[in-house]
Structures are given as C-alpha cells and as structure tokens.
C-alpha positions in Angstrom: -0.1 0.0 0.0 1.4 3.2 -0.9 1.8 6.3 1.3 -0.7 8.3 -0.7 -3.3 5.4 -0.3 -2.7 5.2 3.4 -3.1 8.9 4.1 -6.1 9.1 2.1 -7.6 6.1 4.1 -6.8 7.7 7.3 -8.2 11.2 6.3 -11.5 9.5 5.2 -12.0 8.0 8.7 -14.6 9.8 10.9 -13.4 11.4 14.1 -15.2 8.9 15.9 -13.1 6.1 14.1 -10.0 8.0 14.8 -10.9 8.8 18.4 -12.5 5.6 19.3 -15.8 4.7 20.7 -14.4 3.8 24.1 -13.0 7.1 24.6 -16.3 9.1 23.6 -18.0 6.9 26.0 -15.5 7.5 28.8 -15.8 11.2 28.3 -19.6 10.9 28.6 -19.1 9.0 31.8 -16.8 11.9 33.0 -19.3 14.7 32.0 -22.2 12.6 33.5 -20.2 12.5 36.9 -19.2 16.3 36.7 -22.9 17.1 36.2 -24.0 15.1 39.2 -21.3 16.8 41.5 -22.0 20.2 40.2 -25.7 19.6 40.9 -24.9 18.6 44.4 -22.7 21.6 44.9 -25.5 23.9 43.4 -27.9 22.4 45.7 -25.6 22.6 48.7 -25.0 26.2 48.2 -28.5 27.3 47.2 -27.2 28.3 43.8 -30.1 26.3 42.0 -32.3 29.2 43.4 -30.0 32.0 42.4 -31.6 32.5 39.0 -34.6 34.2 40.2 -36.6 30.8 39.4 -35.5 31.2 35.7 -35.0 28.3 33.6 -33.3 27.8 31.1 -32.2 31.5 31.4 -30.9 33.1 34.2 -30.5 36.4 35.6 -27.3 37.7 33.9 -28.8 38.5 30.3 -27.5 37.0 27.1 -25.6 33.7 28.0 -25.5 34.9 31.5 -22.6 37.1 30.8 -23.6 39.5 33.7 -24.7 37.2 36.5 -26.2 39.0 39.7 -24.0 36.9 41.9 -21.6 34.1 42.1 -24.4 31.5 43.0 -26.0 32.7 39.8 -22.9 32.1 37.8 -22.3 28.7 39.4 -25.6 27.5 38.7 -25.3 28.5 34.9 -22.1 26.6 34.9 -24.0 23.4 36.0 -26.4 23.9 33.3 -23.8 24.3 30.6 -22.1 21.2 31.7 -25.4 19.3 31.8 -26.1 20.6 28.4 -22.8 19.4 27.0 -23.2 16.0 28.7 -26.7 15.8 27.1 -25.0 16.1 23.7 -22.5 13.6 24.4 -25.0 11.1 25.6 -27.0 11.6 22.5 -23.9 11.3 20.3 -22.8 8.2 22.1 -26.2 6.6 21.5 -26.2 7.6 17.8 -22.6 6.2 17.4 -23.7 2.9 19.1 -26.6 2.2 16.8 -24.5 3.0 13.7 -21.7 0.9 14.7 -21.9 -2.7 14.1 -19.1 -3.6 16.4 -20.9 -2.4 19.5 -22.7 -5.0 21.5 -26.6 -5.2 21.3 -27.0 -4.8 25.2 -24.4 -2.0 25.2 -26.5 -0.1 22.7 -29.7 -0.7 24.6 -28.2 0.5 27.9 -26.8 3.7 26.3 -30.1 4.3 24.6 -31.9 4.0 27.9 -29.7 6.4 29.2 -30.4 8.8 26.3 -34.2 8.2 26.9 -33.9 9.1 30.6 -31.9 12.3 29.9 -34.9 14.5 28.7 -36.8 13.4 31.9 -33.7 14.3 33.9 -33.8 17.7 32.0 -37.4 18.2 33.1 -36.7 17.2 36.7 -33.8 19.6 36.7 -36.1 22.5 35.6 -38.7 21.5 38.2 -36.0 21.8 41.0 -35.8 25.5 40.0 -39.2 26.2 39.6 -40.7 24.2 42.5 -37.7 23.0 44.6 -39.8 20.0 46.2 -38.1 17.3 48.2 -39.6 14.6 46.1 -38.4 16.2 42.9 -35.1 16.6 44.1 -35.0 13.0 44.9 -36.2 11.9 41.7 -33.6 14.2 40.1 -30.9 12.7 41.9 -31.8 9.0 41.3 -32.5 9.5 37.7 -28.9 11.1 37.5 -27.6 8.0 39.3 -29.4 5.6 36.9 -28.2 7.4 33.8 -24.5 7.3 35.4 -24.7 3.6 36.2 -26.0 2.7 32.5 -23.0 4.5 30.9 -20.4 3.2 33.5 -21.8 -0.4 32.8 -21.6 0.3 29.1 -18.1 1.5 29.4 -17.0 -1.4 31.4 -18.5 -3.8 28.9 -16.7 -2.1 26.3 -13.3 -2.2 27.9 -14.0 -5.7 29.3 -11.6 -7.6 26.9 -8.7 -5.6 28.5 -10.0 -6.0 32.1 -8.2 -8.7 34.3 -8.6 -10.1 37.9 -6.1 -7.5 39.0 -8.6 -4.7 38.0 -11.4 -6.7 39.9 -9.4 -6.8 42.9 -8.1 -3.2 42.6 -11.7 -2.1 42.1 -12.9 -3.9 45.1 -10.1 -2.3 47.1 -10.9 1.2 45.9 -14.6 0.7 46.6 -13.6 -0.4 50.1 -11.4 2.7 50.6 -14.3 4.8 49.6 -16.6 3.5 52.3 -15.0 5.1 55.5 -14.7 8.3 53.5 -18.3 8.2 52.7 -19.4 7.5 56.2 -16.8 9.9 57.7 -18.0 12.7 55.6 -21.5 12.2 56.5 -23.4 14.5 59.1 -23.1 11.5 61.5 -19.4 12.6 62.0 -19.3 16.1 60.3 -20.8 18.9 62.5 -21.0 21.2 59.6 -22.3 19.6 56.3 -20.7 22.2 54.1 -21.2 22.2 50.3 -17.6 21.1 49.8 -18.0 18.1 52.3 -21.1 17.2 50.3 -19.6 17.2 47.1 -16.8 15.2 48.2 -19.0 12.7 49.9 -20.9 12.3 46.6 -17.8 11.9 44.7 -16.9 9.0 46.8 -20.5 7.6 46.0 -19.9 7.7 42.4 -16.3 6.1 42.7 -18.0 3.4 45.2 -20.7 2.6 42.6 -18.2 2.6 39.5 -16.0 0.2 41.4 -18.8 -2.2 42.4 -20.0 -2.3 38.8 -16.5 -3.2 37.4 -16.2 -6.0 40.0 -19.7 -7.5 39.5 -19.3 -7.4 35.7 -15.8 -8.7 35.1 -15.4 -11.1 38.1 -17.6 -13.9 36.4 -15.4 -13.7 33.2 -12.1 -13.8 34.8 -12.3 -15.5 38.4 -13.2 -19.3 38.7 -15.6 -20.2 41.3 -19.3 -19.4 41.8 -18.7 -18.6 45.4 -16.3 -15.8 44.6 -18.6 -14.3 41.9 -21.6 -14.6 44.2 -19.5 -12.7 47.0 -18.7 -10.1 44.4 -22.3 -9.7 43.2 -23.5 -9.0 47.0 -21.2 -5.9 46.6 -23.2 -4.4 44.0 -26.4 -4.8 46.3 -24.7 -3.6 49.3 -23.2 -0.6 47.4 -26.7 0.6 46.3 -28.2 0.2 49.8 -25.3 2.1 51.3 -26.0 5.0 49.0 -29.7 4.8 49.5 -29.6 4.5 53.3 -26.8 7.0 53.3 -28.8 9.7 51.4 -31.9 9.2 53.5 -29.9 9.3 56.6 -28.8 12.5 55.6 -32.1 14.0 54.8 -34.3 12.6 57.5 -32.0 12.3 60.5 -33.6 9.3 61.8 -31.5 7.3 64.5 -32.7 4.0 63.5 -32.0 4.6 59.7 -28.6 6.1 60.8 -27.8 2.7 62.4 -29.0 0.7 59.2 -26.7 2.9 57.1 -23.8 2.3 59.4 -24.1 -1.5 59.6 -24.7 -1.6 55.7 -21.6 0.3 55.0 -19.5 -1.8 57.5 -20.7 -5.0 55.9 -20.1 -3.6 52.5 -16.5 -2.9 53.6 -16.0 -6.2 54.9 -17.5 -8.1 51.9 -15.2 -5.7 49.5 -12.0 -6.4 51.5 -12.8 -10.1 51.5 -13.7 -10.1 48.0 -10.4 -8.2 47.0 -8.1 -10.6 48.9 -10.0 -13.6 47.4 -9.6 -12.6 44.1 -6.2 -11.8 44.3 -5.4 -15.4 45.7 -7.3 -17.1 43.0 -5.5 -14.9 40.5 -2.1 -16.0 42.0 -3.2 -19.6 42.2 -4.2 -19.4 38.5 -0.8 -18.0 37.5 0.9 -20.6 39.3 -0.9 -23.4 37.6 -0.2 -22.0 34.3 3.4 -21.8 35.1 3.6 -25.3 36.0 1.6 -26.8 33.0 
C-alpha cells in the first residue's frame, strides 16, 4: 500500500473512528459525573435558586454574561455542563446504533440513558421552579441511573482488557471509599458544608463504579461461583449504602442512621474479603499455568 493511499484512508476516517468509541463513552461518563457533582454543589450552596426561578435562562442577560452574583454564575455553569453532557449522551447513543461492532446490550443501555436524559432535564427544571423534596430525590436518582448505565456500558466495552487485577483493585478502591463516605456524612461532620457534600457524593460515584466493574468482570475472569457470588453481593450492598446514606442525611432518623452504618460496615468487609480472595485466586491460576 502506498503512502498516498494510506494517507487518504486515514483522512477519510470519521472523528469517532480515529478517537475511538471507548474514549467517547469514557468522556460521556466523566461529563455525567461532573454534572451530578456540580448539581450536588449547586443544591448545597443554594445556587439552584439563584437565577430568580428562571429556567433555562438565568439573571445575567445573554448567555448569563452578567450574573447577579456568584451563585447565579455557578448555577449557570452547572446547566452548561449538563447541556454538554446531554449532547455527548445523544452522540454516544447515535454512534452505538451506527456501529456494528458495539454489542447489542451496550447499545440498549446507552439508549436507555439517552431516553432518561430529557426526563432528567425536566426534573432539573422543576427543581428550580418548584424545589420540592420529592422532585429533588427523583432528580438525583435519575442522574444516578444514567451514570450507572453509562459506567456499565463503558466496563462492557473495556471488558476484553480487564483482568482479575482490575477486579481486585476495584474492590479495594470501593472499600477505601466506604470510610470516606461515612466520615463525611453528618453523623461525624458537624458542619455539612457544600465542599464536604460534594466530596461525599464523589466517593459515592467511585464506590458505585468500582462495584459495577467488579460484578461485571469477576464472572469472566474468576473461577468459582462462591467468589462471583460474593462479588455480586457488593453491588447490592453498594446500592443500599448509597440509598440509606442519602436518606440518613436527609431525614435524621437514628434507626436509619444505624442501618446505614451497619450496611456500610458489611459492605466494607465484603469488599475487602472479595479483593483478597480474587487476588489469591489470580495468583493460584498464574501458578498453575506456570507449572503446566
């Protein structure tokens, strides 16, 4: 093949072909996470109400170039990042449907995330115009579902390159997030500042991502139903920890606080045991291969 022909083929490839679907999907995950964390920060600072109940416009004129105050500017940044994330979600879904190499279930999951996006936009609008606790909860959980769908899709796309080392590492990382998540809660932090809230929810997203990777990759790489079952439990416990943790923060019920702490403690133990077990199984497998 001549250099001219090779150059012509390279220039004819689409940006997605050159950039890679996995990178596009990864960027979408990052933007979705950024949108969630900016939303948490906006709610915690009261910035969501800073635009005089205007949506999608704000109080700063054209493109909010002249915001009335910093909270107004901050809320506008949240909306801009959410808009960019929405475009990436739509673009990722279109690309998945147009590419024959993308798995069917990955395409379906991404499409589900795209379908939920306009619902999430509507709920975001309602948090500004109504600011009801039920709407805030729906807004948060819809965002989490979209995030989980795209993280799961990304793990499925990257699965061929993921090993037991990644599974053990994910479980270890998830375990590390649990004491951070608990320590940053109002149960131990006297002043639940916007920065602390945002950091706690960042730990939430990392914990969920770690559990998703472990539960999706362990059955492919680890022998033994007991181990894969143990890893599967982490996904359930991770969801319950996030659920109880959020409601413990919002309702201040001592009984719910105790359930949250016990669930988080159990998740920590299961993740640590899972990480050690997977690492041992990995070492045993490598040893058998070396002897064969």
